[in-house]
C-alpha positions in Angstrom: -32.1 -34.7 18.7 -30.8 -33.2 15.4 -28.9 -35.0 12.7 -26.4 -32.1 12.3 -25.5 -29.4 14.7 -23.3 -26.6 13.3 -21.5 -24.3 15.6 -21.0 -20.9 13.8 -23.1 -18.9 11.4 -20.5 -17.7 9.0 -20.1 -18.7 5.3 -18.7 -22.2 6.3 -21.5 -23.0 8.7 -24.3 -21.7 6.5 -23.0 -23.4 3.4 -22.9 -26.6 5.3 -26.5 -26.1 6.4 -27.6 -25.6 2.8 -26.1 -29.0 1.9 -27.3 -30.9 5.0 -30.8 -29.3 4.9 -31.1 -29.9 1.2 -30.1 -33.5 1.9 -33.0 -34.0 4.2 -31.1 -33.9 7.5 -32.4 -32.0 10.4 -30.0 -29.2 11.0 -29.4 -26.6 13.7 -27.0 -23.7 13.4 -25.9 -22.1 16.6 -24.5 -18.6 16.4 -23.4 -16.5 19.3 -23.9 -13.0 17.8 -25.1 -12.5 14.3 -24.8 -14.3 11.0 -21.9 -13.8 8.7 -18.9 -13.8 11.0 -16.0 -11.7 9.5 -18.1 -11.2 6.3 -20.2 -8.6 8.1 -17.1 -6.5 8.9 -16.3 -6.2 5.1 -17.8 -3.0 3.8 -18.0 -4.3 0.2 -17.5 -7.7 -1.5 -17.0 -7.8 -5.3 -15.2 -11.2 -5.7 -17.8 -13.7 -4.8 -18.7 -15.7 -7.9 -22.3 -15.4 -9.2 -22.8 -11.9 -7.6 -21.2 -9.6 -10.2 -22.5 -6.4 -8.5 -20.7 -5.1 -5.4 -22.5 -6.2 -2.3 -22.1 -5.3 1.3 -20.8 -8.0 3.7 -24.0 -7.7 5.7 -26.2 -8.3 2.7 -24.2 -11.3 1.5 -24.4 -12.8 5.0 -28.2 -12.3 5.0 -28.4 -14.1 1.7 -26.4 -17.0 3.1 -28.8 -17.2 6.1 -31.9 -17.0 3.9 -30.5 -19.8 1.7 -29.9 -22.1 4.6 -33.3 -21.4 6.1 -34.9 -22.2 2.7 -33.8 -25.8 3.1 -35.1 -26.1 6.6 -32.1 -25.3 8.7 -32.9 -23.8 12.2 -30.8 -20.9 13.3 -30.6 -20.0 17.0 -28.6 -17.2 18.7 -27.2 -18.7 21.8 -23.8 -18.9 23.6 -22.2 -22.3 24.0 -21.2 -23.1 27.6 -20.1 -26.7 27.1 -19.9 -29.5 24.7 -19.1 -33.2 24.6 -17.9 -34.5 21.3 -16.9 -38.1 22.0 -19.4 -40.9 21.6 -21.9 -41.5 18.9 -24.3 -38.8 20.2 -22.8 -35.3 20.7 -24.1 -32.9 23.3 -23.9 -29.1 23.2 -25.0 -27.0 26.2 -25.9 -23.4 25.6 -27.5 -20.5 27.4 -30.7 -21.6 25.9 -30.7 -25.3 26.5 -29.1 -28.7 25.8 -28.9 -30.0 22.2 -27.9 -33.4 20.9 -26.8 -34.5 17.4 -25.2 -37.3 15.5 -22.8 -34.9 13.7 -21.2 -31.7 14.8 -19.6 -29.2 12.5 -17.1 -26.8 14.0 -17.3 -23.5 12.1 -16.5 -20.8 14.6 -14.1 -19.0 12.3 -11.1 -16.9 13.2 -10.4 -13.3 14.0 -7.5 -11.2 12.5 -4.9 -10.1 15.0 -5.1 -6.4 15.6 -2.3 -3.9 16.1 -4.2 -2.2 19.0 -4.0 1.3 17.5 -6.4 4.0 18.5 -9.4 4.1 16.2 -8.3 0.9 14.5 -11.6 -0.9 15.1 -13.7 2.2 14.3 -12.0 2.6 10.9 -12.3 -1.0 9.9 -13.9 -0.9 6.5 -13.1 2.8 6.1 -9.5 2.3 5.2 -8.4 -0.4 7.7 -8.4 -3.9 6.3 -7.2 -7.3 7.3 -7.5 -8.9 3.9 -5.7 -7.5 0.9 -7.3 -10.0 -1.6 -10.7 -9.1 -0.3 -10.4 -5.3 -0.3 -7.3 -4.4 -2.3 -9.2 -3.6 -5.5 -10.9 -0.7 -3.8 -7.5 1.1 -3.6 -6.6 1.0 -7.2 -4.3 3.9 -8.0 -3.9 4.9 -4.4 -1.2 4.8 -1.8 -1.5 2.1 0.9 0.5 0.6 3.8 1.0 -3.0 4.8 2.1 -4.0 8.3 3.8 -7.3 8.9 6.9 -9.3 8.0 5.7 -12.8 7.3 4.6 -14.5 4.1 1.1 -13.1 4.2 2.3 -9.5 4.6 4.8 -9.8 1.7 2.2 -11.6 -0.5 -0.2 -8.7 0.2 2.4 -6.1 -0.6 3.2 -7.7 -4.0 -0.5 -8.2 -4.8 -1.3 -4.6 -4.0 1.7 -3.2 -5.9 0.1 -4.5 -9.1 -2.6 -1.9 -9.1 -1.9 0.6 -6.2 0.2 3.7 -6.9 2.5 2.9 -4.0 2.9 0.4 -1.2 4.7 1.0 2.1 5.7 -2.2 3.8 6.2 -1.7 7.6 8.1 -4.3 9.6 9.3 -4.0 13.2 12.5 -6.0 12.6 15.5 -5.6 10.3 14.8 -8.7 8.3 11.7 -10.6 7.1 10.4 -13.9 8.3 8.9 -14.7 4.9 10.6 -17.1 2.4 13.3 -15.6 0.2 11.3 -15.9 -3.0 8.8 -13.4 -1.7 11.5 -11.2 -0.3 13.1 -10.9 -3.7 9.7 -10.0 -5.3 9.1 -7.3 -2.8 12.6 -5.8 -3.3 12.2 -6.0 -7.0 8.9 -4.1 -7.1 9.6 -0.4 -7.9 6.5 0.9 -6.1 7.1 -0.9 -2.8 9.0 1.0 -0.1 10.2 -1.1 2.9 10.3 0.5 6.3 12.5 -1.8 8.5 12.7 -1.5 12.3 9.4 0.4 12.2 6.0 0.2 13.8 2.7 1.8 13.1 1.7 4.1 15.9 -1.3 6.2 14.8 -3.9 6.3 12.0 -4.3 9.8 10.5 -7.6 10.9 9.0 -11.3 11.2 9.7 -13.7 9.7 8.8 -11.4 7.6 6.6 -7.7 6.7 6.6 -5.5 9.4 5.1 -2.1 8.5 6.5 -0.2 6.3 8.9 2.3 7.6 11.5 5.2 5.2 12.0 8.1 5.1 14.4 11.6 3.7 13.9 12.2 1.5 17.0 16.0 2.1 16.8 16.1 5.9 16.2 12.7 6.8 17.7 12.1 9.0 14.7 8.5 9.4 13.6 7.2 9.8 10.0 3.7 10.2 8.6 3.1 8.2 5.4 0.4 9.3 3.0 -2.0 6.4 2.6 -5.7 5.7 1.9 -5.5 2.2 3.2 -3.9 0.3 6.0 -3.6 -3.5 5.5 -2.8 -5.4 8.7 -1.2 -8.8 8.2 0.1 -9.9 11.5 -1.8 -13.2 11.7 -5.1 -14.6 12.7 -6.4 -16.2 15.8 -8.6 -19.2 15.3 -11.7 -19.4 17.6 -10.9 -22.9 18.9 -10.7 -22.4 22.6 -14.0 -24.2 23.0 -12.6 -27.5 21.6 -8.9 -27.2 22.4 -9.0 -30.3 24.6 -11.2 -32.4 22.3 -9.8 -32.2 18.8 -6.2 -32.1 17.5 -4.9 -28.6 16.8 -1.8 -27.2 15.2 0.7 -25.3 17.3 -1.1 -22.1 16.2 -4.4 -23.4 17.4 -6.0 -24.4 14.0 -8.1 -27.6 13.7 -6.5 -30.4 11.7 -8.8 -32.1 9.2 -8.6 -34.4 6.2 -9.9 -33.4 2.7 -13.4 -34.4 3.7 -13.3 -31.9 6.6 -13.3 -34.7 9.2 -11.4 -34.2 12.4 -9.8 -37.1 14.3 -13.0 -37.4 16.4 -15.7 -39.5 14.7 -18.7 -37.5 13.6 -17.0 -34.2 14.2 -16.1 -32.0 11.2 -14.5 -28.6 10.9 -14.9 -26.0 8.2 -13.8 -22.4 7.4 -11.1 -20.2 8.8 -10.4 -22.2 12.0 -9.2 -25.1 9.9 -5.5 -25.5 8.9 -5.4 -24.3 5.3 -3.7 -22.0 2.8 -6.3 -19.5 1.8 -8.9 -17.9 4.1 -11.6 -16.2 2.0 -15.4 -16.2 1.9 -15.4 -18.6 -1.0 -13.0 -21.1 0.6 -15.0 -21.1 3.8 -18.2 -21.8 1.9 -16.4 -24.5 0.0 -15.3 -26.1 3.2 -18.8 -26.1 4.5 -20.1 -27.6 1.3 -17.5 -30.4 1.5 -18.4 -31.1 5.1 -22.2 -31.1 4.4 -21.8 -33.4 1.4 -19.8 -35.9 3.3 -22.2 -35.9 6.2 -25.2 -36.5 3.9 -23.4 -39.5 2.3 -22.8 -41.0 5.7 -26.1 -40.3 7.4 
């Protein structure tokens, strides 16, 4: 039996493992594929404190893993087939065996919702991004497109307009779902062009993005916009299917926690992008993991 079992090997899970391992608790991290989660799909990271040089997402994830292992955390690559979270002892069944622990940390992350465009996945990190605050600085002085009509999309457009040459905001409806303060900011920005009633249909360019073909859903007219970057902001999907019937979730499927990262189930914590929160970044995921790890060590 382990003291702590962490499900997910992204920044949240590995930061938690650093804290619990350093606190002398036996810790197991279960990861289905590879360490890092969404971090590994980020071509370059230049906003993580303490690492002033630009680093690839893969290299940063590797450092996270090495740090957790340094403090004794075990890392296993197995797929979870079942888990029981109620009771004092938690049980997790995987393709490799059955594990028990006193505490479980849910850190399975979230995945950005895709548009489903041809070559969208292939060009991720080569012009296609799902995080303007992560990747926007690489497009300084360039033309970019943002797809979406909610708060995140408009926030991204305003943020990018501060240093990009131009921003095309593409929204499939004739009005935004975002709050009016953001709408006013977008309309006031001289270098933001709004394309209402429009959808992105094709990414132009090889091997990097050079333009976006859009179609007006009312007139059926198509236009190609010059752009070096496509920022997709149509929401994220939390990876919470595994625990949907065991911990409280929001209507959107995010796990509800308190500020100690505790769920409503005793001994079960949640950290990272699957948690209900305002900002989803590498640093906030790591911070969640640190908070969860700290609070577990003070209880154990």
